[in-house]
LOROSE-443444 format. One record per residue (C-alpha): residue number from 0; x negated, y negated, z. Coordinates in Angstrom, 2 decimals, padded with zeros to 5 digits. Layout:
atom num:NUM&xx:X&yy:Y&zz:Z
...
This chain:
atom num:0&xx:000.04&yy:000.19&zz:-000.14
atom num:1&xx:-001.41&yy:-003.42&zz:-000.44
atom num:2&xx:-000.97&yy:-005.78&zz:001.65
atom num:3&xx:-001.56&yy:-010.09&zz:001.06
atom num:4&xx:-004.81&yy:-010.61&zz:003.62
atom num:5&xx:-006.75&yy:-014.30&zz:003.99
atom num:6&xx:-010.04&yy:-013.72&zz:005.33
atom num:7&xx:-011.29&yy:-016.72&zz:007.02
atom num:8&xx:-013.66&yy:-015.35&zz:009.07
atom num:9&xx:-016.98&yy:-015.13&zz:008.49
atom num:10&xx:-017.26&yy:-011.06&zz:008.52
atom num:11&xx:-015.88&yy:-008.18&zz:005.09
atom num:12&xx:-012.13&yy:-007.15&zz:005.37
atom num:13&xx:-010.47&yy:-004.62&zz:007.75
atom num:14&xx:-012.46&yy:-001.26&zz:006.89
atom num:15&xx:-011.62&yy:002.24&zz:008.05
atom num:16&xx:-013.99&yy:003.66&zz:009.55
atom num:17&xx:-013.64&yy:007.37&zz:007.89
atom num:18&xx:-011.37&yy:008.56&zz:005.69
atom num:19&xx:-009.40&yy:009.93&zz:007.25
atom num:20&xx:-008.18&yy:006.83&zz:010.24
atom num:21&xx:-005.28&yy:005.12&zz:011.30
atom num:22&xx:-006.44&yy:002.30&zz:012.05
atom num:23&xx:-008.35&yy:-001.17&zz:009.76
atom num:24&xx:-011.24&yy:-001.58&zz:013.11
atom num:25&xx:-011.37&yy:-006.11&zz:013.73
atom num:26&xx:-013.09&yy:-008.45&zz:014.66
atom num:27&xx:-013.78&yy:-011.58&zz:016.36
atom num:28&xx:-014.95&yy:-013.97&zz:014.33
atom num:29&xx:-016.26&yy:-016.47&zz:017.36
atom num:30&xx:-018.65&yy:-020.07&zz:017.19
atom num:31&xx:-020.13&yy:-019.10&zz:020.67
atom num:32&xx:-019.55&yy:-015.57&zz:022.03
atom num:33&xx:-017.07&yy:-014.67&zz:024.33
atom num:34&xx:-017.94&yy:-013.62&zz:027.96
atom num:35&xx:-014.65&yy:-011.86&zz:029.54
atom num:36&xx:-015.04&yy:-011.81&zz:033.16
atom num:37&xx:-013.85&yy:-008.69&zz:035.48
atom num:38&xx:-009.90&yy:-008.91&zz:035.43
atom num:39&xx:-009.91&yy:-012.55&zz:032.97
atom num:40&xx:-008.25&yy:-012.60&zz:030.17
atom num:41&xx:-008.79&yy:-013.86&zz:026.49
atom num:42&xx:-007.53&yy:-014.51&zz:023.45
atom num:43&xx:-009.58&yy:-013.55&zz:020.29
atom num:44&xx:-009.33&yy:-015.24&zz:016.94
atom num:45&xx:-010.20&yy:-012.96&zz:013.84
atom num:46&xx:-009.93&yy:-014.89&zz:011.11
atom num:47&xx:-006.80&yy:-012.85&zz:009.53
atom num:48&xx:-003.66&yy:-013.50&zz:008.32
atom num:49&xx:-001.66&yy:-011.25&zz:006.76
atom num:50&xx:001.74&yy:-010.69&zz:005.47
atom num:51&xx:003.67&yy:-007.65&zz:005.71
atom num:52&xx:006.32&yy:-006.67&zz:003.93
atom num:53&xx:009.91&yy:-006.05&zz:005.08
atom num:54&xx:010.05&yy:-002.82&zz:007.13
atom num:55&xx:006.78&yy:-002.88&zz:008.69
atom num:56&xx:004.59&yy:-003.67&zz:011.14
atom num:57&xx:000.93&yy:-004.23&zz:012.40
atom num:58&xx:000.06&yy:-002.44&zz:015.82
atom num:59&xx:-003.40&yy:-003.97&zz:017.80
atom num:60&xx:-004.24&yy:-000.67&zz:019.61
atom num:61&xx:-007.52&yy:-000.84&zz:022.54
atom num:62&xx:-010.61&yy:000.76&zz:020.47
atom num:63&xx:-010.92&yy:003.80&zz:022.62
atom num:64&xx:-015.32&yy:003.50&zz:023.01
atom num:65&xx:-014.57&yy:-000.37&zz:024.53
atom num:66&xx:-012.26&yy:001.08&zz:026.89
atom num:67&xx:-014.30&yy:004.42&zz:027.77
atom num:68&xx:-017.71&yy:002.50&zz:028.33
atom num:69&xx:-016.80&yy:-001.29&zz:029.04
atom num:70&xx:-013.27&yy:-001.35&zz:030.36
atom num:71&xx:-011.90&yy:-003.59&zz:027.80
atom num:72&xx:-008.35&yy:-003.15&zz:026.37
atom num:73&xx:-005.81&yy:-004.09&zz:024.85
atom num:74&xx:-003.75&yy:-006.47&zz:027.52
atom num:75&xx:-000.42&yy:-005.92&zz:025.13
atom num:76&xx:-000.91&yy:-002.28&zz:023.41
atom num:77&xx:000.26&yy:-002.20&zz:021.49
atom num:78&xx:001.16&yy:-005.55&zz:019.90
atom num:79&xx:002.96&yy:-006.28&zz:018.07
atom num:80&xx:002.31&yy:-008.37&zz:014.30
atom num:81&xx:005.89&yy:-008.99&zz:012.78
atom num:82&xx:006.02&yy:-008.45&zz:008.75
atom num:83&xx:007.33&yy:-012.47&zz:009.40
atom num:84&xx:005.07&yy:-014.16&zz:010.73
atom num:85&xx:002.26&yy:-015.76&zz:008.75
atom num:86&xx:-000.72&yy:-017.29&zz:012.07
atom num:87&xx:-004.20&yy:-015.71&zz:012.34
atom num:88&xx:-004.30&yy:-012.64&zz:013.76
atom num:89&xx:-005.37&yy:-013.20&zz:017.63
atom num:90&xx:-006.29&yy:-010.34&zz:020.35
atom num:91&xx:-005.15&yy:-010.34&zz:023.84
atom num:92&xx:-008.75&yy:-008.51&zz:025.58
atom num:93&xx:-008.79&yy:-007.77&zz:029.27
atom num:94&xx:-011.85&yy:-007.27&zz:031.58
atom num:95&xx:-010.62&yy:-004.03&zz:033.65
atom num:96&xx:-014.51&yy:-002.83&zz:034.48
atom num:97&xx:-016.80&yy:-004.19&zz:037.41
atom num:98&xx:-018.28&yy:-006.20&zz:035.38
atom num:99&xx:-018.53&yy:-009.17&zz:033.00
atom num:100&xx:-018.69&yy:-008.46&zz:029.13
atom num:101&xx:-019.99&yy:-010.94&zz:026.01
atom num:102&xx:-017.72&yy:-009.82&zz:023.04
atom num:103&xx:-020.33&yy:-011.43&zz:020.52
atom num:104&xx:-019.00&yy:-012.18&zz:016.33
atom num:105&xx:-018.24&yy:-009.98&zz:014.00
atom num:106&xx:-017.77&yy:-007.49&zz:017.10
atom num:107&xx:-015.16&yy:-004.96&zz:015.92
atom num:108&xx:-012.75&yy:-005.27&zz:019.23
atom num:109&xx:-009.87&yy:-003.68&zz:018.26
atom num:110&xx:-007.73&yy:-001.34&zz:015.71
atom num:111&xx:-005.06&yy:-002.82&zz:013.22
atom num:112&xx:-002.04&yy:000.01&zz:012.59
atom num:113&xx:000.50&yy:-000.66&zz:009.39
atom num:114&xx:003.21&yy:001.47&zz:010.00
atom num:115&xx:006.50&yy:002.05&zz:008.84
atom num:116&xx:010.06&yy:000.97&zz:011.16
atom num:117&xx:013.25&yy:001.21&zz:011.01
atom num:118&xx:015.84&yy:-001.65&zz:011.79
atom num:119&xx:018.62&yy:-000.11&zz:013.95
atom num:120&xx:022.01&yy:-001.16&zz:014.66
atom num:121&xx:024.48&yy:-001.10&zz:017.87
atom num:122&xx:027.36&yy:001.50&zz:017.86
atom num:123&xx:028.71&yy:000.58&zz:020.56
atom num:124&xx:030.63&yy:003.52&zz:022.83
atom num:125&xx:031.68&yy:004.52&zz:026.04
atom num:126&xx:030.01&yy:008.24&zz:026.84
atom num:127&xx:026.52&yy:009.43&zz:025.26
atom num:128&xx:026.00&yy:013.24&zz:024.30
atom num:129&xx:024.72&yy:016.08&zz:027.11
atom num:130&xx:021.30&yy:017.26&zz:026.83
atom num:131&xx:019.19&yy:020.06&zz:029.11
atom num:132&xx:017.24&yy:016.58&zz:030.16
atom num:133&xx:020.99&yy:014.09&zz:031.25
atom num:134&xx:019.25&yy:010.95&zz:033.50
atom num:135&xx:015.68&yy:012.72&zz:034.03
atom num:136&xx:013.15&yy:009.97&zz:034.63
atom num:137&xx:009.74&yy:009.90&zz:035.14
atom num:138&xx:007.70&yy:013.54&zz:036.55
atom num:139&xx:011.07&yy:014.83&zz:035.64
atom num:140&xx:008.97&yy:018.16&zz:034.25
atom num:141&xx:007.17&yy:018.50&zz:037.53
atom num:142&xx:003.16&yy:017.84&zz:037.99
atom num:143&xx:001.37&yy:020.96&zz:035.78
């Protein structure tokens, strides 16, 4: 699928790391390094602007290496970019570690997955069909 993109960053367009990758790595587009202190959050610009087709969204997800090694993750994970948004893609990163973390210009900071989605039409009713699970919520299947 082709997606219109404006790249105002100093970096190449996002690419898939491998042939079977679901997400494209997005890079920080910074004038100078940004430090995220423990439990601090920062909006990190990418310099990218996109136009998704109707019925699609772009999900912004953490990079597993940053999360596992440094405690850096996407705060509103997954973040959603709607098809009608035309502003710069910015990523809300949070540092969940005990150490400050410095983000450099061009560093891969998250993944973007483009996905098709349904649009619902509500059908008001007074009763839902029954299932074996019923109202069983969090932890209803037990610990093991």
